[in-house]
C-alpha positions as CSV (number, residue, x, y, z in Angstrom):
1,M,-6.9,20.2,2.4
2,I,-5.1,20.9,-1.1
3,L,-7.5,20.3,-4.0
4,G,-10.3,18.5,-2.1
5,L,-7.7,16.0,-0.4
6,S,-5.9,16.1,2.6
7,V,-2.2,16.9,2.5
8,Q,-0.5,13.6,2.7
9,A,-2.6,12.5,0.0
10,F,-1.7,15.3,-1.6
11,V,1.9,15.0,-1.4
12,A,1.5,11.1,-2.6
13,L,-0.5,12.4,-5.6
14,H,2.1,15.3,-6.7
15,V,5.2,12.9,-6.2
16,A,3.7,10.3,-8.5
17,I,3.3,12.8,-11.4
18,S,6.8,13.4,-10.4
19,L,7.9,9.8,-11.0
20,I,6.2,9.1,-14.3
21,G,7.4,12.4,-15.2
22,I,11.0,11.0,-14.4
23,A,10.6,7.6,-15.6
24,A,9.0,8.9,-19.1
25,G,11.7,11.0,-19.7
26,L,14.2,7.9,-18.8
27,V,12.7,5.9,-21.4
28,A,12.1,9.2,-24.4
29,L,15.0,10.9,-23.7
30,P,17.8,7.9,-24.0
31,A,15.5,7.2,-27.5
32,M,16.2,10.5,-29.1
33,I,20.6,9.1,-28.4
34,A,19.3,6.3,-31.1
35,G,17.4,9.1,-33.8
36,R,14.0,8.0,-32.2
37,Y,11.5,9.8,-31.3
38,M,9.0,8.3,-29.0
39,K,5.5,10.9,-29.9
40,I,3.5,9.8,-26.9
41,T,6.5,8.5,-23.9
42,T,7.9,12.7,-24.6
43,A,3.7,14.1,-23.9
44,I,3.7,11.9,-21.2
45,F,7.1,13.2,-20.4
46,L,6.2,16.6,-20.5
47,A,3.2,16.5,-19.7
48,F,3.8,14.9,-16.4
49,T,6.5,16.8,-15.8
50,A,4.8,20.4,-16.2
51,L,2.2,18.3,-14.2
52,T,4.5,18.2,-11.3
53,S,5.8,22.1,-11.2
54,L,2.4,23.2,-10.9
55,T,0.6,21.4,-8.7
56,G,4.3,22.0,-6.8
57,F,2.6,25.9,-6.6
58,L,-0.7,24.1,-5.1
59,F,1.2,23.9,-1.6
60,P,1.3,26.4,1.4
61,F,3.7,28.3,1.5
62,T,5.6,31.7,3.3
63,G,8.0,33.5,1.4
64,F,9.8,32.9,-1.4
65,T,11.4,29.6,-1.4
66,P,13.9,27.5,-3.6
67,A,11.1,24.4,-4.6
68,L,9.5,28.0,-5.8
69,G,12.6,28.9,-8.1
70,F,12.3,25.9,-8.9
71,G,8.9,25.5,-10.0
72,V,8.8,28.3,-12.0
73,I,12.0,27.3,-13.6
74,S,11.0,24.4,-14.9
75,T,7.2,25.8,-15.9
76,I,9.6,28.6,-18.2
77,D,11.4,26.2,-19.5
78,L,8.4,23.4,-20.4
79,I,6.7,25.9,-22.2
80,I,9.8,27.0,-24.6
81,A,10.2,22.7,-25.2
82,A,6.6,22.5,-26.2
83,V,7.0,25.2,-27.7
84,A,9.7,24.3,-29.1
85,L,8.8,20.6,-30.0
86,Y,4.2,21.6,-31.2
87,V,5.0,24.7,-32.5
88,V,8.4,25.6,-34.5
89,K,7.8,21.0,-34.9
90,L,12.3,20.5,-34.1
91,Q,12.6,22.0,-36.8
92,G,16.7,24.2,-37.5
93,K,17.2,25.8,-33.5
94,A,14.0,24.2,-32.3
95,R,16.2,20.6,-32.4
96,I,18.9,21.9,-29.9
97,T,16.4,24.3,-27.7
98,Y,13.7,21.3,-27.5
99,T,17.1,19.2,-26.2
100,V,17.9,21.2,-24.6
101,T,15.5,22.5,-22.5
102,A,13.7,18.0,-21.9
103,V,16.9,17.8,-20.3
104,I,17.0,20.5,-18.1
105,A,14.1,20.1,-17.7
106,L,14.3,15.3,-16.3
107,Y,17.7,17.4,-14.9
108,L,15.3,19.3,-12.0
109,N,12.5,16.9,-11.6
110,L,15.8,14.3,-10.8
111,F,17.6,16.6,-8.7
112,V,14.8,17.3,-6.9
113,L,13.8,13.7,-6.0
114,V,18.0,13.1,-4.6
115,V,17.1,16.4,-2.4
116,Q,14.2,14.9,-1.4
117,S,15.6,10.9,-1.1
118,F,18.4,12.1,1.4
119,L,15.2,13.4,2.9
120,K,13.2,11.2,3.5
121,V,14.4,7.4,2.9
122,P,16.2,6.9,6.1
123,A,20.0,4.9,5.2
124,L,20.3,7.7,3.0
125,N,19.7,10.7,5.8
126,A,21.9,8.8,8.0
127,L,24.6,9.3,4.6
128,A,24.8,13.3,4.6
129,P,21.3,13.8,7.0
130,T,22.1,17.9,6.4
131,G,22.0,17.9,2.4
132,T,25.9,19.3,2.6
133,E,27.9,16.1,2.6
134,P,29.8,14.3,0.2
135,P,27.7,11.4,-0.8
136,F,24.7,14.1,-1.3
137,A,27.3,16.1,-3.7
138,A,28.2,12.8,-5.4
139,A,24.5,12.0,-6.0
140,Q,24.2,14.9,-7.4
141,A,27.5,15.5,-9.5
142,V,26.4,12.0,-11.2
143,V,23.0,13.1,-11.9
144,L,24.0,16.5,-13.5
145,I,27.4,14.5,-15.4
146,A,24.6,12.0,-16.9
147,N,22.8,14.8,-17.7
148,V,25.2,17.0,-19.8
149,A,26.1,13.8,-21.1
150,L,22.9,12.6,-22.1
151,G,22.4,16.3,-23.3
152,Y,25.2,15.7,-25.4
153,L,24.7,12.7,-27.2
154,I,21.2,14.0,-28.5
155,A,22.3,17.0,-29.2
156,T,24.5,15.1,-31.7
157,R,22.8,12.5,-33.1
158,F,19.4,13.2,-33.0
159,R,18.3,14.0,-36.5
160,P,15.0,13.5,-36.4
161,A,12.4,13.7,-39.6
162,A,10.1,16.5,-39.9
163,L,7.5,15.8,-37.2
164,A,3.4,15.6,-38.7
C-alpha cells in the first residue's frame, strides 16, 4: 500500500499524473514559440510534473536507481523553473533559465514515457526487448532532438511582457 492505495492503483495514479504533466507541457511550451504565455496550462505542467517526481519517490526502492536519479534531477530542475517563473517573473536571465529548465522537465518526462512504453507496450517491446536496440535509440533520439529544437525556438522567439 502506498498512500492508502494498492501498488497497482498507485502506479496508475502516478502514470495519470505524468501524462497530464506531459500533455500540459506539450501545449504550454510550443505556445511560447508564438509568444504566448499560457498561465494556467503552464501551472498545470509544472505542478503535475513536480507531482510526477514527488510521487515517484514514494515507490519502494532499495538503493540508488536511475529512476531515483531522474526524480532528484527533475525536482531540482523544477524548483529552478518555478523560481525563474514565479519569483523572478522571467526578467533578465530568468527567461532563458525558465526556458531551459522547463524544456528539461518536459524532456525527462518524455524520456521516461519512451522507456516505459518500450517496456509495457508489447509491439514496442518486441522491437526493443532490452532497450538497447536501434528502435529504442531512434525513439529517444527523436525525443531529444525535438526538445533541443523546442528549447532553441522558445529561447529565440519568446519575449514575454512583464508577468504580473
